[in-house]
PAGU-114391 format. One line per field, with one value per residue (C-alpha): chain; x, y, z. Coordinates in Angstrom, 1 decimal, padded with zeros to 4 digits. Layout:
BEGIN
unit <- A | ...
px <- X | ...
py <- Y | ...
pz <- Z | ...
This chain:
BEGIN
unit <- A | A | A | A | A | A | A | A | A | A | A | A | A | A | A | A | A | A | A | A | A | A | A | A | A | A | A | A | A | A | A | A | A | A | A | A | A | A | A | A | A | A | A | A | A | A | A | A | A | A | A | A | A | A | A | A | A | A | A | A | A | A | A | A | A | A | A | A | A | A | A | A | A | A | A | A | A | A | A | A | A | A | A | A | A | A | A | A | A | A | A | A | A | A | A | A | A | A | A | A | A | A | A | A | A | A
px <- 023.7 | 024.1 | 026.3 | 023.5 | 022.4 | 026.0 | 026.0 | 023.5 | 025.5 | 028.8 | 027.3 | 026.0 | 029.4 | 031.1 | 028.8 | 029.4 | 033.2 | 032.9 | 030.8 | 033.4 | 036.2 | 034.2 | 033.6 | 037.3 | 038.4 | 035.8 | 036.8 | 040.5 | 039.7 | 037.6 | 040.4 | 043.0 | 040.8 | 040.2 | 044.0 | 044.7 | 042.3 | 043.5 | 047.2 | 046.7 | 044.4 | 045.8 | 049.2 | 048.3 | 048.6 | 045.3 | 044.4 | 041.0 | 041.2 | 045.0 | 045.4 | 042.7 | 045.1 | 047.3 | 047.6 | 048.5 | 046.4 | 044.0 | 040.3 | 040.6 | 043.6 | 041.9 | 038.9 | 040.8 | 039.4 | 042.0 | 045.7 | 048.4 | 049.6 | 051.8 | 055.2 | 057.0 | 057.7 | 054.8 | 055.1 | 056.3 | 053.7 | 055.3 | 054.7 | 051.1 | 050.5 | 052.1 | 049.8 | 046.8 | 047.5 | 048.2 | 044.9 | 043.0 | 044.7 | 043.8 | 040.2 | 040.0 | 041.5 | 039.1 | 036.1 | 037.3 | 037.7 | 034.5 | 031.9 | 029.2 | 026.0 | 023.8 | 025.2 | 024.7 | 021.1 | 020.3
py <- -192.0 | -188.4 | -187.6 | -186.4 | -183.9 | -182.5 | -181.4 | -178.6 | -177.3 | -177.4 | -175.5 | -172.8 | -172.6 | -172.3 | -169.5 | -167.6 | -167.9 | -166.7 | -163.7 | -162.9 | -163.0 | -160.8 | -158.2 | -158.2 | -157.7 | -155.0 | -153.1 | -153.3 | -152.1 | -149.1 | -148.4 | -148.3 | -146.2 | -143.6 | -143.6 | -143.1 | -140.3 | -138.4 | -139.0 | -137.8 | -134.9 | -133.6 | -135.2 | -136.6 | -140.1 | -140.9 | -144.5 | -145.4 | -148.1 | -148.2 | -151.3 | -153.4 | -156.2 | -155.9 | -159.2 | -157.8 | -154.7 | -154.0 | -153.4 | -149.6 | -149.5 | -151.7 | -149.4 | -146.1 | -144.2 | -141.6 | -142.4 | -140.4 | -137.3 | -137.9 | -136.6 | -137.6 | -135.1 | -134.7 | -136.5 | -134.6 | -133.3 | -135.2 | -138.5 | -137.6 | -136.6 | -139.8 | -142.0 | -139.9 | -140.4 | -144.1 | -144.6 | -142.8 | -145.1 | -148.2 | -147.1 | -146.3 | -149.7 | -151.5 | -149.6 | -150.3 | -154.1 | -154.5 | -156.8 | -155.1 | -155.6 | -154.2 | -156.7 | -159.5 | -158.6 | -158.9
pz <- 026.7 | 027.5 | 024.5 | 022.2 | 024.9 | 025.2 | 021.6 | 022.2 | 025.2 | 023.3 | 020.4 | 022.8 | 024.6 | 021.2 | 020.2 | 023.4 | 023.0 | 019.5 | 020.6 | 023.3 | 020.7 | 018.4 | 021.1 | 022.1 | 018.5 | 017.9 | 021.0 | 020.1 | 016.5 | 017.9 | 020.3 | 017.5 | 015.3 | 018.0 | 018.7 | 015.0 | 014.6 | 017.6 | 016.6 | 013.0 | 013.7 | 017.1 | 017.3 | 020.8 | 022.0 | 023.6 | 024.5 | 025.7 | 028.4 | 028.3 | 030.5 | 028.9 | 028.0 | 031.1 | 033.0 | 036.4 | 036.6 | 039.4 | 038.6 | 039.1 | 036.8 | 034.2 | 033.8 | 034.0 | 031.0 | 030.4 | 030.6 | 032.3 | 030.5 | 027.5 | 028.2 | 025.0 | 022.2 | 019.8 | 016.4 | 013.4 | 011.0 | 008.1 | 009.9 | 010.7 | 007.1 | 005.8 | 008.0 | 007.1 | 003.4 | 004.0 | 005.8 | 003.0 | 000.3 | 002.3 | 002.7 | -001.1 | -001.9 | 000.3 | -001.2 | -004.7 | -004.2 | -002.1 | -003.6 | -005.7 | -003.8 | -006.6 | -009.1 | -006.6 | -006.1 | -009.8
């Protein structure tokens, strides 16, 4: 008898879980974009919230904004140039193959 009432609760829980996944993927995408910009422009490896996906991190380690100093050798300028050109090509391809909203509105 309570089955019809559970559908509304399940739908709300499914929407909440979908929203959580969306926020997680958006935060990871922003993190990767910031890393890519800093790496291409400055040649530095800067991760925002570096331990965000760590399973055994303490709360203070999880929300540490800046990572420890990068001690590896900096990337070569040719690698940075290659990835900059690759990202520009990908963005141009995505813009070229995007749906035409003006044609859809007619």
